[in-house]
N, C-alpha and C positions, 0 to 999 in steps of 0.2 A: 504494500500500500504506500502511496506517495505521502510522505510525512507532511507535505504542505496542505493536504486535504484532510488530515485527521483533526478531531476535535474532542473535547471532553464536555461534560455537563457544566463545568465551571466556566467555560469560555463564553464571552458575550456573543449574542446573536447580532449579526450585522446584515441588514437587508439593503441591497442596491435596487432601487425601484426602476430606474431606466438607464442602464449602463451602456446601451448600444452605441449612442452617438460618441461617447468618450472612447469606447473600445469596441469597434466593430469586428475585432478579431486580430488586430495587429499588435496589441499590447497585452500585458499579463496582469491578472488580478492576484497573483501569488503573494505579493507583499501585503495586500489587504487580508488574504486568507490566513496569513501568519498571525493576525491579530484577533481572530475570532472565527466563529462558525458563520460562513457567508451564504446567503441566498441571493443570487444575482439574477435579475430579470432584465431582459432587453428593453421592454417597455411595460408600463403599467397604466391602464386607463383609470380615470378618477374613481370609478365605482369599485375598483379592486385595491386601492391604496391601503385601506384599513385591514382588509383580509390578509394581504401579503405581508404587512408590517406587524401583525399580531406576534407578541412574544419578543419583538426586537428591542434590544437596548439602544441600538444605533441604526439610523437609516440614512442613506445617501440618495440624493435626488438631483437631477439636472433640470428637467422641465415638468416632471410629475408633481402635481400640486399637493402640498401638505397643508391642509386647511385647519382652522380651529376645530372643526367637527372631528377631523381625523385625529388631531392631537389629543382631544378629550377622550377618544376611544382607545388610546394606546397607553395603558397604565405602566407598562414596562419601559417606555421610551425615556432615554436620558440624554440623547445627543442627536442633532440633525446636521448632516454635512451636505453642503450644496456643491455640486460638481460644476461650478461656474463662478463667475464674479457677481453677477446679478442674483439677488435672493428674493425677489418679489413673489416667487411661487410658494414661499413659506410664510405662514402667519407668525411673524416673529414676536408679536405682542403676546399671542397665546402661548408660544413657547417660553417666553420670559416669565409669564405668570406661573408656569410649572417649574421654573428653574432649569429649563432645557437650553443649553447653549446652541446657537445656530452659527456654524462656521462656513465661510466661503473661501474661494481661492482667488485672491486678487493678483493682477499683473502677469498671469501666465501667458497671455496671448498678445501682449502689447505689440511686439514686432510683427507678428503675423497679421494682425488687423491693420497696422500701418502699411504693410506691404500690399494688402488688398485695396486699401484706399487708393494707392497709386496705380495698381492694376486697372481699377475702374477709371481713374482720371486719364490714364494713357490710352485706354480703349476709346474713351469719349473724344480725345484730342487727336489720336492718330488712326484709330479704327483698324489696328493691325489684324485682329481676328476676322473682321468683316472682309478686309481685302484679301486675306489668305483664302477665304472661302470662294471669293470671285476668281482667284487664280485656279483653284481646284475645279471650278465649274467651267473653265475654258476661256474666260474673258481675256486673260493676258495672251493666250495663244492666238486668239483671233483679233488682237488689238492692232490697229494701224500704227501705233506709236510704241516706243520702248517703255513708256511710263504712263500711268493714269492714276487717278484717285476719284472716289465717289463722294467724298465729303471734304469740306475745308480742313486742312491740316494745321493744327494750332500748336505753336511753340510755347512752352511753359515759361521760359526764361523771361523775367521782367513782369509776369502777371502777378496778381495779388491773390494769395490763398487766405481765406478767412476761416478760422477754426473756432467753432462754438464749443466751449468746454476745454480746459487746458490741464487735464490730468495726465497720467502717464501716456495714454495713447495720443492725446492731443499734442503733447510735447514731441513724441516720436514722429508724428506726421509733420510737425513744423520743421524738424531736422531734415527730413526727406525733401520737403518743399524748398528749404534753403539750398540743398544740394542741387536742385534743378534750377536754381537762380530765381526763385519766386520771392516776392515780398510777403511778409507774414503779418496778418492781423489776427487778433485773438480776443475773445471775451470770456470771462469766467465769473463765477458767483462770488469768489473771495478775492480780496485785494492781493494781487500777485507780486512776487518779488521780480525785479527787472530781469528780463531774459535777452541776451544779445540778439539783435536782429528781429525781435518780435515787438510789435506795437499793440498795446492793449487799448481797446476802445469799447464803445457801447454797441449793443446789438444792431440798432438801426444803421449806424455808420458802417458796420461790418457788412450788412446786407446790401447797402448802397454801393460800396466801393470794391467788393470782392469780385474776382473773375471765376474763382472756384470757392464754393462754401462746403466745408466738411463738418458734420455733426459728431461731437464726442462728449455730449453731456448726458447725465443720467435721466431716466424717465421719472418725473415727479408730477404732482398736480400742476405745478407752475410751468413745466416744459412740455406737457402734453399738447399737441397741436402747435408747437413752436413755429413750424413752417406752415403758415396759414395764408389765406388769399391776400391779406394786407401786406404781409412781409414778402410774399412773392412779388407783389407789385413794386416793392422797393428794388428788386434785383435788376441787374443789367440784362438786356435781351441775349447777351452772349454768355451768361453765367452757366456753370455746371454745378449741380447740387449732388453731394455725396452723403449717403447715410449708411454707416456701418454700426450705428449705436443701437437704437431701439425704433421699431416701426412707427409707434404712435407719436413720435416727435413730429411727424409730418401729417398734414391734412391731405390724404391721398386723392380725394376728389379734386381739391384745388390744384394740386400738383399736376394731375392728369390733364385737367383743363388747360393749364398754362403750357404744358408741353404740346398738347393738341393744337393750340392757337399760336404756337411758336413764340410765346412771350419769354421763354427762357430756352437756352440752347440744348440742354440735356440733363439727364440725371443718371447716377449710378447708385443702386440700392442693394444692400445685402440683407436688409431687414424690412419686413412689412408688418402692418398692424395685426393681421391674422396670419398665422403660419401653421401649416402650408396655406397659401392664399386660395380663397374661393375663385372659381373661374371667372366670376363677374367683376373681380377687382379691375378697375379701369386702367391701372398702371400696366397691367399685362399686355395691353394693346396700345399704349401711349408711344408716340414716335420718339426715337432717340433716347429711349429709357432702357438701360441695361440693368437687369435684375439677376442677382446670384442667390443661391439657396441658403442664406445665413450660415456661410461656411468660413467667414474671415478668421474665426477662432481656431479652426480645425486642422491646421497643419500638423504633421506627425510630431514635430518638435514641441509644439504648443500642447498637444494632447499628452505627450509624455511628461511635460512639466506639470500639467493639471493632475494627472494620475499620482505623481510623486507627492505633490503638495496635499492632495486630498487624503492620501494615506498618512502623511505626516500630521495632518490635523487630527485624524483618529488616534494616532499614536500619542500625540500630546494630550488629548482628552483622557486617554487611559492612564497617563502619568499623573493626572490631576492638575495639568497645566494647559487648559484649552487655549488655542491660538486662533487668530483670525475670526474672533467672535463678533458678530454684527449686532447682537442684542444683549449687551452686558446688563446684568441686573443692577 
């Protein structure tokens, strides 16, 4: 018998509610299994959360919702680990009332998300993927000229990149923007320390003056619908909007209308308000709108860091020294 998979009655029960997105098969759960008796589910629908978590001392979740009702029905529960940075899927207040720490994993995907921001910007400005498809379809072979392009090709050097939210990811995006020769505007909730090459400003100025706007703020009641019809009206007609943060930051109907009427140049979105999106989402048919399936966080390197940090969070809890707790009592 593999010693990694043995357990005794004294070992804590650890339930992973939805482990597939973190580990679709290319990583190992063995380090977690060393810490307790593990029950690992690929996915858990809402109606099965309580049933699958019964008897668990610790549960780990990515997007499976752990509600107040679920917490109240799990008397053995002592710890909730979130396999992500955002933790809005857990009722942290209900957990705090029970003295249950909720721990997340901050910072694991910073470089991967920043990389996708520029993958989206570069596709919107140079359309390399589109043009490669036209070559495969025979357009270059039948061309009368040695060169062609279907869209205006936009150089980033000298353009202004506006960053909404200046945490770890916002800062990483600013560094990449500077490497491309872009001017950096940023807005943030807290008074920032000076950053070389970054000019901090208010939201209206950022929307008015930016050539590319990238969203990196958390989803709160204040930021929900941040990009609405009024703020879209402030934007340049040549602007590109990038959202790799949270879908509900954007009023999707207003953005789709602006794209359809060519009032802004394009959008690159890795997140939508409802995921997976319903077929009637107007952005799925909006012109010059690139949508990727919420995978900015999911590079192999980032998921390996996420796994290691999530396991270390569990290990710290078992030592009596919980870390990355988002709901301290």
